[in-house]
Structures are given as C-alpha cells and as structure tokens.
N, C-alpha and C positions, 0 to 999 in steps of 0.2 A: 413545495407543496407543502412544505412543513409550515411555512410564517402562513398558506393559506389556510390549513389544519387549527394555529392558535387563531386567527380573527372569527374562523365561524364560530369556535368554542365561547370567543370573549363575548360578539354580537349577543349571542346564544343565555350567554350566563350573566352582564352588567346589568339586563332591566334587573333580577333579583338582591343583587349588590346595594350595600351602602355606600354612595357617594367618595369615603378615605378608602374603602377598598380599590372604590376601581385608581383611585390616585397612587394608590400605592405598588399596584398592581404596572399602571400606567411608567412609574420607576422604575420597577426592575428590569421591566424591556427595554426602557434609556442605558439603565444599568451596563445592556447584554449587546448595544450600537455603542459600547465608550472605545472612545478614540485614542491613543495612546498619546502627549505630549516626544515631540523628538525632541534631539540634545541641536542644540545649539553651537555650532561649533564660534573659536573667535572670534574670525572675521565678521558674521554677520552680529556676535555681541556688538564687536567696532560700533558697525553702521548703526544698527540701532540704538547703543545712546549720542551717534553722532547725529542721529537726524532730531530724537526726544531735542538733547539741549539746542541747534537751529531753530524745532518747532517751538520752543519755550519764548528763546530770543526775542526771535522774527515775529513771534503771536499768527503762526502760519495754523490751516486745516493740517490734520493727517490723517489718516485709514491704518486702525493697528488690529490687527490678527491677535489675538488673544485667545488660549484656551484654558478653559473652565472647566475641568477638570475630569469632563464629558467630550465632549467636542471642540471647535475651532470657532468663535464668532467675528464678524467682523465689524467695529465699530466707530465712526464718524467721529474724532473729538477735534478740542484743543485743547493744548497742553497750559493747564493753569499754574504748578508746580513741579517739580520732580525729590522726592525725598529719596538719598541713594543710604539713608542709616537704616532706614525703616525699607530700601526696596522700595516702595511705593511712588505712581503717578500719580496726582489727581491733576484731572480735566472735568470740561462742561462738556455734555452732549446736548445741541441742540433740539433733537428731536424728541428729547427727554425732558430739557429744560431744565438739569439737574445735571453735579458735581456726581461725577463714577470714581471710583477709586480699583487700579490695579498694580497684581505685585509686577513688578519687574522681570521676575525669570515667568513669568503668565505668557508673554508678549513674546511670538515665533514670529511678529513681521512687520513694521512699518514703513507706509508712502507721505509724503506729501502730499497734499490733493494741491 
C-alpha cells in the first residue's frame, strides 16, 4: 500500500516538476532498491578467472553477470583482454557494437555460451 501512495503522489506532482527534478527522484528511488553485492568465495573466484582466460584464449563468447553498484546486469561479451594489474577486463559487446570495460571485482558469474 505504501508503494501505491508513492506512485499516486508521483503522478500527481511530476507534471509540475522540471525534468531534472523527476530524474533526481527516480535516482533516489533506485537507491532505495539497491541490491548489495555478495562476497565471492575462493573457489568461485578461481572459476571466474579460469573461464575468463579460456574465453580470451579461444575467442569464445561469454555471458557475464556484473554488479553495477545498484543491481546486477547481464552482458553477452567477447573478451578482448584482461589487465590483472588494473583488475579490469576489456570486452566487445555485439549489441552495443562497442568496447566495454568492467572491474574484475564486479564480476559475480561468468558462463561460456
């Protein structure tokens, strides 16, 4: 019921707000729905590292689950390179048609497609 009241209030007042204010309110609500990232155990971290290396070496496409600070996102990528010093992976996303970068620590799961 609490959500119903908040939604009704939003509909009532958003027509009187500037677009910047509406975006700020959406950002605050997204903050309320934040999902905390779990801690990976040593075995899962080793599995992720193995799959990353195999995907890089054999040029395989992978599905990667990444924590973006608020929630989890799923990406289908082709790994271009892994920089262990910077703790980053560089990959190509076919749907966006561009290179994307992720922190290794943000990856929670990876599967070869």
